C-alpha positions in Angstrom: -6.7 22.9 23.0 -9.4 20.9 24.8 -12.6 22.4 26.2 -11.9 25.3 28.6 -13.8 26.0 31.8 -16.0 28.4 29.9 -16.9 25.8 27.3 -18.0 23.5 30.1 -20.0 26.3 31.8 -21.8 26.9 28.6 -23.4 23.4 29.0 -25.1 24.8 32.1 -26.0 28.4 32.4 -26.3 29.8 35.9 -22.6 29.6 36.7 -21.7 31.1 33.3 -23.8 34.2 33.9 -21.9 34.7 37.2 -18.6 34.2 35.5 -19.5 36.8 32.8 -18.9 39.6 35.4 -15.2 38.7 35.7 -12.6 40.9 33.9 -11.1 38.1 31.8 -14.5 36.9 30.5 -14.0 38.6 27.1 -10.7 36.8 26.6 -12.3 33.5 27.6 -15.2 34.0 25.2 -12.8 34.2 22.2 -10.9 31.0 22.9 -11.3 28.0 20.6 -11.3 24.3 21.6 -9.7 21.5 19.6 -12.7 21.3 17.3 -12.5 25.0 16.6 -15.6 25.8 18.7 -16.1 29.0 20.6 -18.0 29.0 23.9 -20.8 30.5 21.8 -20.9 27.3 19.7 -21.1 25.2 22.8 -23.9 27.3 24.2 -25.9 27.0 21.0 -25.4 23.2 21.0 -26.8 23.0 24.5 -29.9 25.1 23.9 -28.8 28.1 25.9 -31.3 30.7 26.6 -31.3 34.3 25.2 -29.6 35.8 28.3 -26.5 33.5 28.0 -26.2 34.1 24.2 -26.4 37.9 24.8 -23.6 37.6 27.5 -21.3 35.8 25.1 -22.0 38.1 22.2 -21.3 41.1 24.4 -18.0 39.6 25.4 -17.0 38.6 21.9 -19.2 40.3 19.2 -17.4 38.5 16.3 -18.4 35.1 17.6 -21.7 35.1 15.6 -19.7 35.1 12.3 -16.9 32.7 13.2 -17.0 29.1 11.9 -15.6 26.1 13.7 -13.5 23.3 12.1 -16.5 21.9 10.3 -17.5 25.3 8.9 -20.4 25.6 11.2 -21.4 29.1 12.5 -23.1 29.3 15.9 -26.4 29.6 14.0 -25.7 26.2 12.4 -25.2 24.7 15.8 -28.4 26.3 17.1 -30.4 25.0 14.1 -28.9 21.5 14.5 -29.4 21.2 18.3 -33.0 22.6 18.5 -32.1 25.8 20.2 -34.9 28.2 21.2 -36.2 30.5 18.5 -35.1 33.5 20.6 -31.5 32.2 20.3 -31.7 31.9 16.5 -33.4 35.3 16.2 -30.6 37.0 18.3 -27.9 35.4 16.2 -29.5 36.6 13.0 -29.9 40.1 14.4 -26.1 40.2 15.0 -25.1 38.5 11.8 -28.0 38.3 9.2 -25.7 36.9 6.5 -25.4 33.7 8.7 -28.5 32.3 7.1 -26.7 32.3 3.7 -23.4 30.6 4.9 -22.7 27.0 4.0 -20.5 24.7 6.1 -17.9 22.4 4.7 -20.6 19.9 3.6 -22.5 22.6 1.7 -25.3 22.8 4.3 -27.1 26.0 5.2 -28.7 26.6 8.6 -32.0 25.7 7.0 -30.6 22.3 6.0 -29.5 21.7 9.6 -32.9 22.7 11.0 -34.9 20.6 8.5 -32.9 17.4 9.2 -32.8 17.7 13.0 -36.4 18.4 13.9 -36.1 22.1 14.7 -39.2 23.8 15.8 -41.6 25.3 13.1 -40.8 28.8 14.5 -37.1 28.4 13.9 -37.7 27.0 10.4 -40.0 29.9 9.5 -37.4 32.4 10.8 -34.7 30.9 8.6 -36.9 30.8 5.6 -37.9 34.4 6.0 -34.2 35.3 6.4 -33.1 33.5 3.2 -36.0 32.4 1.0 -33.8 31.0 -1.7 -32.5 28.4 0.8 -35.7 26.4 0.1 -34.4 25.4 -3.3 -30.7 25.0 -2.7 -28.9 21.7 -2.4 -26.1 20.6 -0.1 -23.1 18.7 -1.3 -25.1 15.5 -1.2 -27.7 17.0 -3.6 -30.4 17.3 -0.9 -32.7 20.3 -0.4 -34.1 21.1 3.0 -37.4 19.5 2.0 -35.5 16.3 1.0 -33.8 16.2 4.4 -37.1 16.7 6.2 -38.9 13.9 4.2 -36.0 11.6 4.8 -36.7 11.9 8.6 -39.9 9.9 9.2 -40.5 11.9 12.4 -40.5 15.3 10.8 -43.3 17.7 11.7 -46.0 18.1 9.1 -46.0 21.8 9.8 -42.3 22.0 8.9 -42.8 19.9 5.8 -45.7 22.2 4.7 -43.5 25.3 5.1 -40.7 23.7 3.2 -43.1 22.8 0.4 -44.4 26.4 0.3 -48.0 25.5 1.3 -50.0 26.7 4.3 -49.5 24.6 7.5 -52.2 22.1 8.3 -54.9 23.0 10.9 -54.1 22.2 14.4 -54.7 18.6 15.3 -57.1 17.4 18.0 -55.9 15.5 21.0 -56.8 12.2 19.3 -54.9 13.1 16.2 -51.9 14.2 18.2 -52.0 10.8 20.0 -52.2 8.9 16.7 -49.3 11.0 15.3 -47.2 10.3 18.4 -48.0 6.6 18.0 -46.9 6.7 14.3 -43.7 8.5 15.4 -43.1 5.8 18.1 -43.5 3.1 15.5 -41.1 4.9 13.2 -38.5 5.2 15.9 -38.9 1.6 16.8 -38.3 0.6 13.2 -35.2 2.8 13.2 -34.0 1.3 16.4 -34.5 -2.2 15.0 -32.6 -1.3 11.9 -29.7 0.0 14.0 -29.7 -3.1 16.1 -29.5 -5.3 13.0 -26.8 -3.1 11.5 -24.8 -3.4 14.8 -25.2 -7.1 14.7 -24.0 -7.3 11.1 -21.0 -5.1 12.0 -20.2 -7.3 14.9 -20.3 -10.4 12.7 -18.2 -8.6 10.0 -15.7 -7.7 12.7 -15.6 -11.2 14.0 -15.1 -12.6 10.5 -12.3 -10.1 9.8 -10.5 -10.9 13.0 -10.8 -14.6 12.3 -9.4 -14.0 8.8 -6.4 -12.1 10.2 -5.8 -14.9 12.7 -5.8 -17.5 9.9 -3.5 -15.4 7.8 -1.1 -15.0 10.8 -1.2 -18.8 11.2 -0.9 -19.9 7.5 0.4 -16.9 5.5 2.1 -14.6 7.9 4.0 -12.6 5.2 0.7 -11.3 3.9 0.3 -9.1 7.1 3.4 -7.1 6.4 1.7 -5.2 3.5 -1.0 -4.1 6.0 1.6 -2.7 8.4 1.2 -5.6 11.0 4.2 -7.5 12.2 3.1 -11.2 12.3 5.9 -12.1 14.7 4.8 -9.6 17.3 1.2 -10.7 16.8 2.1 -14.3 17.3 4.0 -13.6 20.4 1.1 -11.6 21.9 -1.3 -14.4 21.0 0.9 -17.1 22.4 1.0 -15.2 25.7 -2.8 -15.0 25.9 -4.7 -17.1 28.5 -6.1 -20.3 27.1 -9.0 -22.4 28.4 -9.1 -26.2 28.8 -9.9 -26.7 25.1 -6.8 -24.8 24.1 -8.8 -21.9 22.7 -8.1 -18.3 23.8 -10.0 -17.5 26.9 -12.1 -14.5 27.7 -10.0 -11.6 28.6 -10.3 -7.8 28.8 -12.1 -7.5 25.4 -15.2 -5.5 25.0 -18.7 -7.1 25.0 -17.6 -10.7 25.0 -14.6 -10.4 22.8 -12.0 -13.1 23.3 -8.6 -12.0 24.4 -7.3 -13.1 21.0 -9.7 -10.8 19.2 -8.7 -7.9 21.4 -5.0 -8.6 20.7 -5.6 -8.7 16.9 -7.7 -5.5 17.0 -5.1 -3.8 19.0 -2.4 -4.8 16.5 -4.5 -3.5 13.6 -5.1 -0.2 15.3 -1.4 0.2 16.0 -0.4 -0.8 12.5 2.3 1.2 10.7 1.8 3.5 7.8 1.2 1.8 4.4 3.0 3.5 1.6 1.1 3.4 -1.7 3.3 3.7 -4.8 2.6 4.1 -8.5 4.0 1.9 -11.2 7.3 3.7 -11.1 7.8 3.2 -7.4 7.0 6.9 -6.6 5.2 7.6 -3.3 1.6 8.5 -4.0 -0.1 8.4 -0.6 0.1 7.1 2.9 -2.7 5.3 4.8 -3.0 3.7 8.2 -1.8 5.0 11.6 1.8 5.8 11.4 3.4 4.7 14.6 6.7 3.7 13.2 8.6 5.5 10.4 10.2 2.3 9.1 7.2 0.0 9.7 7.5 -3.7 10.1 10.0 -5.4 7.9 10.2 -8.9 6.5 12.7 -10.9 4.4 11.1 -9.9 1.1 11.3 -6.1 1.9 14.9 -6.6 3.2 15.8 -8.2 -0.1 14.1 -5.5 -2.1 15.9 -2.8 0.0 19.2 -4.3 -0.9 18.6 -3.4 -4.5 19.6 0.1 -5.6 17.1 1.3 -8.1 14.8 -1.3 -9.8 11.8 0.6 -8.4 10.1 -0.8 -11.5 10.5 -4.4 -10.3 9.8 -3.4 -6.7 6.6 -1.4 -7.5 3.0 -2.5 -7.1 1.4 -4.8 -9.6 2.0 -4.0 -13.2 0.2 -6.2 -15.8 2.1 -7.2 -18.8 0.3 -7.5 -22.1 1.2 -8.9 -25.5 4.2 -7.1 -27.1 4.0 -4.2 -24.6 7.6 -3.3 -23.5 8.4 -1.7 -20.2 10.9 1.1 -19.8 14.5 0.2 -19.1 15.6 0.3 -15.4 19.1 -0.2 -14.1 20.2 -1.1 -10.6 22.9 -2.6 -8.4 22.6 -5.1 -5.7 24.8 -4.1 -2.7 24.1 -7.5 -1.0 25.5 -9.5 -3.9 28.2 -7.0 -4.9 27.0 -7.4 -8.5 25.4 -5.0 -11.0 21.8 -5.6 -12.0 19.8 -4.3 -14.9 16.3 -5.1 -16.0 15.1 -4.0 -19.4 11.9 -4.1 -21.4 10.3 -7.3 -20.4 8.0 -8.4 -23.3 5.4 -11.1 -23.1 5.1 -13.1 -26.3 1.6 -14.4 -25.5 -1.4 -12.5 -24.4 -0.9 -13.0 -20.7 -2.3 -11.1 -17.7 0.4 -11.8 -15.1 2.3 -10.0 -12.6 6.1 -10.6 -12.4 7.3 -7.6 -10.5 8.1 -8.8 -7.0 5.7 -6.6 -5.1 3.1 -7.0 -7.7 3.3 -10.8 -7.5 3.4 -10.5 -3.7 0.1 -8.5 -3.7 -1.5 -11.0 -6.0 -0.3 -13.9 -3.8 -1.7 -12.1 -0.7 -5.1 -11.6 -2.3 -5.2 -15.3 -3.0 -4.1 -16.1 0.5 -6.8 -13.9 1.9 -9.4 -15.5 -0.3 -8.3 -18.9 0.8 -8.5 -17.9 4.5 -12.0 -16.4 4.1 -13.6 -19.2 2.0 -13.5 -22.1 4.5 -14.8 -19.9 7.3 -17.6 -18.6 5.1 -18.8 -22.0 4.1 -18.2 -23.7 7.5 -21.3 -25.7 8.6 -23.1 -25.0 5.3 -23.9 -27.6 2.7 -24.8 -25.0 0.1 -25.3 -21.4 -0.6 -29.1 -21.5 -0.5 -29.3 -20.7 3.2 -27.5 -17.4 3.0 -28.3 -14.0 1.5 -27.9 -13.3 -2.2 -25.0 -10.8 -1.7 -23.1 -13.4 0.4 -23.8 -16.1 -2.1 -22.4 -13.9 -4.9 -19.3 -13.2 -2.9 -18.7 -16.8 -1.9 -19.3 -17.9 -5.5 -16.7 -15.5 -6.7 -14.3 -16.7 -4.0 -14.8 -20.4 -4.9 -14.3 -19.7 -8.6 -10.8 -18.3 -8.1 -8.1 -20.3 -9.9 -5.8 -20.3 -6.9 -2.4 -18.9 -6.0 -0.3 -17.5 -8.8 2.6 -19.5 -10.2 5.7 -18.0 -11.6 6.3 -18.7 -15.3 9.6 -20.0 -16.7 11.7 -17.1 -18.1 14.3 -16.1 -20.5 17.0 -13.6 -19.5 19.0 -12.1 -22.4 21.8 -9.5 -22.1 25.4 -8.8 -22.6 28.1 -9.9 -20.1 27.9 -8.2 -16.7 24.3 -7.0 -17.2 23.1 -8.8 -14.0 21.2 -11.8 -15.3 22.3 -14.2 -12.6 22.1 -11.6 -9.8 18.4 -10.9 -10.6 17.8 -14.7 -10.7 19.4 -15.1 -7.2 17.2 -12.3 -5.9 14.1 -14.0 -7.3 15.0 -17.3 -5.7 15.1 -15.7 -2.3 12.0 -13.4 -2.8 9.8 -16.1 -4.3 10.6 -18.5 -1.5 9.6 -15.9 1.1 6.3 -15.4 -0.8 5.6 -19.1 -0.9 5.9 -19.3 -4.7 9.0 -21.5 -4.4 9.4 -24.2 -1.7 13.1 -23.5 -1.4 15.4 -20.5 -1.7 17.8 -22.7 -3.7 19.6 -21.2 -6.7 21.5 -23.5 -9.0 23.5 -22.1 -11.9 24.6 -24.6 -14.6 25.8 -24.5 -18.2 26.0 -27.0 -21.1 28.7 -29.2 -19.6 26.5 -29.8 -16.6 23.7 -31.1 -18.7 25.2 -32.8 -21.7 27.2 -36.1 -21.6 28.8 -38.4 -24.2 25.6 -40.2 -25.2 21.8 -39.8 -25.2 21.0 -41.8 -22.1 23.8 -40.3 -20.0 22.6 -36.8 -21.1 19.0 -37.6 -20.0 20.3 -38.9 -16.7 22.5 -35.9 -16.2 19.7 -33.5 -16.9 17.4 -35.3 -14.6 20.0 -35.1 -11.8 20.3 -31.4 -12.3 16.5 -30.9 -12.2 16.4 -33.0 -9.1 19.1 -31.0 -7.4 17.3 -27.7 -8.2 13.8 -29.0 -7.3 11.7 -26.5 -5.4 14.1 -23.6 -6.3 15.4 -21.9 -9.4 17.5 -23.6 -12.1 19.5 -21.0 -14.0 21.0 -22.3 -17.3 23.7 -19.8 -18.4 24.5 -19.6 -22.1 21.6 -21.9 -22.8 22.1 -21.3 -26.5 25.1 -23.6 -26.3 22.6 -26.5 -25.8 21.8 -26.1 -29.5 25.5 -26.1 -30.6 26.9 -29.5 -31.6 30.3 -30.8 -30.5 33.2 -30.2 -32.9 34.5 -33.7 -32.3 31.1 -35.4 -33.1 28.3 -34.8 -35.5 25.8 -35.9 -32.9 24.4 -33.2 -30.8 23.2 -34.5 -27.4 22.3 -31.0 -26.2 18.9 -31.6 -28.0 18.3 -34.5 -25.6 18.8 -32.2 -22.7 16.3 -29.8 -24.2 13.8 -32.5 -24.8 14.1 -33.7 -21.2 13.5 -30.2 -19.9 10.4 -29.8 -22.1 9.1 -33.2 -21.0 9.5 -32.3 -17.3 7.8 -28.9 -17.8 4.9 -30.6 -19.6 4.5 -33.3 -17.0 4.4 -30.7 -14.3 1.8 -28.7 -16.1 -0.4 -31.7 -16.5 0.0 -32.7 -12.9 1.7 -36.0 -13.7 5.2 -35.0 -12.9 7.2 -33.6 -10.0 5.2 -30.8 -8.4 8.4 -29.3 -7.1 9.9 -28.8 -10.6 12.3 -25.8 -10.3 11.5 -22.5 -11.9 13.8 -22.6 -15.0 15.5 -19.5 -16.3 17.4 -19.7 -19.6 20.1 -17.0 -20.0 22.4 -15.9 -22.7 23.6 -13.2 -25.0 20.9 -11.4 -27.1 21.8 -12.5 -30.7 22.8 -16.0 -29.8 19.7 -16.6 -27.7 17.4 -15.1 -30.4 18.8 -17.6 -32.9 18.6 -20.5 -30.5 15.0 -19.9 -29.5 14.0 -19.3 -33.1 15.3 -22.8 -33.9 13.7 -24.4 -30.8 10.1 -23.5 -31.2 8.8 -26.2 -28.7 11.2 -24.9 -26.1 10.2 -21.3 -26.7 6.5 -22.1 -26.1 7.4 -23.2 -22.6 9.1 -19.9 -21.7 6.4 -17.2 -22.1 8.4 -14.4 -20.5 11.5 -12.8 -22.0 13.4 -10.2 -20.0 16.1 -8.2 -21.9 18.9 -6.7 -19.8 20.2 -3.5 -21.4 23.8 -2.2 -21.4 24.5 0.2 -18.6 24.7 3.9 -19.4 27.7 5.8 -18.1 25.6 7.5 -15.3 24.3 4.1 -14.2 27.9 2.7 -14.1 28.9 5.8 -12.0 26.1 5.1 -9.6 27.1 1.5 -9.3 30.7 2.5 -8.6 29.6 5.0 -5.9 27.6 2.2 -4.2 30.5 -0.3 -4.5 32.9 2.2 -3.0 30.7 3.0 -0.1 30.0 -0.7 0.5 33.8 -1.2 0.8 34.2 1.7 3.2 35.6 4.3 0.8 34.6 8.0 0.7 34.7 10.2 -2.4 35.9 13.7 -2.5 33.1 16.3 -2.8 34.0 17.1 -6.5 33.7 13.5 -7.4 29.9 13.3 -8.1 28.0 10.8 -10.1 27.8 13.2 -13.1 31.6 13.8 -13.0 32.3 10.0 -12.9 29.8 9.4 -15.7 31.4 12.1 -17.9 34.9 10.6 -17.3 33.7 7.1 -18.3 32.0 8.6 -21.4 35.2 10.4 -22.4 37.7 7.6 -21.7 35.7 4.5 -22.9 33.7 3.5 -25.9 30.2 2.1 -26.0 31.5 -1.2 -27.5 34.1 -1.6 -24.8 31.5 -0.9 -22.1 28.9 -3.3 -23.6 31.5 -6.2 -23.3 31.8 -5.6 -19.6 28.9 -3.5 -18.2 28.9 -3.7 -14.4 32.4 -5.1 -14.4 33.5 -1.7 -15.5 32.6 -0.3 -12.1 34.4 -3.2 -10.4 37.5 -2.5 -12.5 37.3 1.2 -11.7 37.1 0.5 -7.9 40.0 -2.0 -8.1 42.1 0.5 -9.9 41.1 3.3 -7.5 42.4 1.1 -4.6 45.8 0.8 -6.3 45.9 4.5 -6.9 45.2 5.3 -3.2 48.0 2.9 -2.2 50.3 4.5 -4.8 49.6 7.9 -3.4 50.3 6.7 0.1 53.7 5.2 -1.0 54.7 8.4 -2.8 53.8 10.5 0.3 55.9 8.2 2.5 59.0 8.7 0.3 58.6 12.5 0.2 57.6 12.9 3.8 58.1 10.5 6.7 54.6 11.4 7.9 52.3 9.9 5.3 49.3 10.4 7.5 48.1 13.3 5.4 46.9 10.8 2.8 43.5 9.4 3.8 43.6 5.7 2.9 39.8 5.6 2.6 39.4 8.7 0.3 39.2 8.4 -3.5 39.9 11.5 -5.4 39.2 12.6 -9.0 42.9 12.1 -10.1 42.7 8.4 -9.0 39.8 7.7 -11.4 41.4 9.7 -14.2 44.7 7.9 -14.0 43.1 4.4 -14.0 40.7 5.2 -16.8 43.5 6.6 -19.0 45.9 3.8 -18.3 43.7 0.7 -18.4 40.3 1.6 -20.0 40.0 1.6 -23.8 
C-alpha cells in the first residue's frame, strides 16, 4: 500500500489536526504504507510538534511500539530526523522500552541521534533513558560516540555527553562563527568528495556500457549468461538515430547519455533472471530482475537442453586436477536419438582446465570480457604511469592474461553404445557456438580412412582427413586399430598415420602448422585403448584428457527408453514407471549382455514394443471388428515383458 492521505497530511500539520476529529481517524492512524510506516512514523520523520504526536497516539496508542519494515520505531525516526525534544519525550513516556530497541541494523535510537546531528537535549534524554546505550555497538561495530566522531559536523556538546564528560562552556559569538566556518569547510570537503565519487561512477558506468557494446559486437554469446539477448540489443541499437559520423546520436538518455548508452542500460535493467548452479547442476540462487521465466536462449543452451541428464557436464566451471575422478553421470540426447554417458574424466597431467561445457563457456566469456576491456582502458595511453595505482594494477593483470582457452585433444573410452560419438557431436556444435572451434563440423573416421597400402599413401590419406576436418572435430573411432598390423603384411602403416597426427599437433602447438587443426578425439573400447595408449607413449602425451564412459545401469536404460518413447509419440500406461522398467531389465537381462549393447538396449526395447502394439491391434481386429479399443500409441507393461522374455538374454 502506498502513502495514504493521512501519511501525506502528517508531512504538514494543520490539516491533520482538523482531520483528527473525523470518526474514521483511529482506523486511518493504524494503516501501514508500503514501507511498513504508520502515520506516526511519517510525523516523526517530518519533525511534527507535540500536539500532532499526541493526536496520533490517542487515535492509535500502540503506534509507539510498532516497528516499520526496517525495524525502526517512531522514536528511531524522531532521533534520525531531528524531531523536537518534546516529541521524543512524549514517545518515551508512552513506550519507555523504545530506547532499548534495536532496528534491523542493530542501531538503538541513540545511535540514530548521534549519527544524524540530533539536538543535545534529545541526546541527553536518550542517554538518561538507557545509559548502557553509550557502550553498545550496532551491527557495523560502531558505538554512538564512533558515529558522532565520524560526522565532522557533530556538536562538541553531543560528543562530550557521549564521552561521559561535562559539556564545554558556551562559546562566544566569535567562537561560534569560527565553528560555523569549520563546519562549512567540512561540508565543502564532503560535497567535493561526493562530486568526485559521482564523476568516477559516471566514468565507470560509461566504461561498463562501452564494454557491453563491444561484447555485443564481437562476442555476443557472452551476454546470454548475464540474461541479455544480444539479438534484441543489436536490433534496438541498429534502430537508434545516428549522426553524420555514423555514431549513435544524442537521444533521450539522462545527462548527456547517448541513445546507445540508454538502450544498453535499459537492456541490462530488463535482463532475465540468472540461475546460479552448483557443481552438480542444482539450483543454488537466482539473481537479476526476472522478467522472463525462460530467459534468453542461444544455440549453446538449446544444445544443452537437448541432453537429458548430464547436469555434470552442463554445470558451472569445475576444475580437474591430477588423478581426481568425477562421479559417473548418465544421459540421453533426444536430439540425436542416441544414448550418452559420461564417466569419471581423469586428467593424467596436473592441469587446471575446464572441460564442462558451461564451465568452458564461463572461462571463455571472462577472457572475452577482458579482451573487450583492455583496449579501451589503454586507449590513448602510451603507458601505465599516467593512471592511478589501482588502475595500473588492474590493467597489468588484464594484459598478463594468456588469452582465450583452447580445448585439449581427448580420449573417449567405453563399451559399445555408451555414447562416445554422440557426446563428440554435441561438443562440435557447442564449441563452435562458443568460438572455440571455427566450424561445427564433425568428421568420424576409422583405420581404413587413414591407412593405405604404403607409407606415403598413408601420410597423404591422413593429411586429407585432417584437412577435411580442419576447424572442427575429428573423431577417430576404434583408434586402437591404428596400432594393429595387417594380417596380410608384416608392415604396419598405421604407425605412419599416428606419426602424422603427432606431427600436426606439434606443429600447431608451436605455431608453425595449420592454426585450424581439428580438435582430435580418439575413441575405443577400454581394454584395447589402454593397451594401445600404453604402447604409444608419444601419442598419449598429446591427449591429456581421458573420459571414460560407463555402462548404463538398468534405471538409466529405463529413463532412456521413456525419453525415446515420448520422442516417438508413444505414451506409457501409469503402472509402467522408470523403476518398473528398470526392474524388468534387471530380471530379464545380464550385466554382460547389457554391457555389450548399453543404449541400444533401449532402442531394441522400443522397437520390440512397437511390434507388440501392432500385434495387439491385429489380435483385437480378429476378435472384434472394432479394433479401436487398442490405443496404437500406448505401450503397456505386457508389451515390454513379452519382448524382454522373447528376445533379451
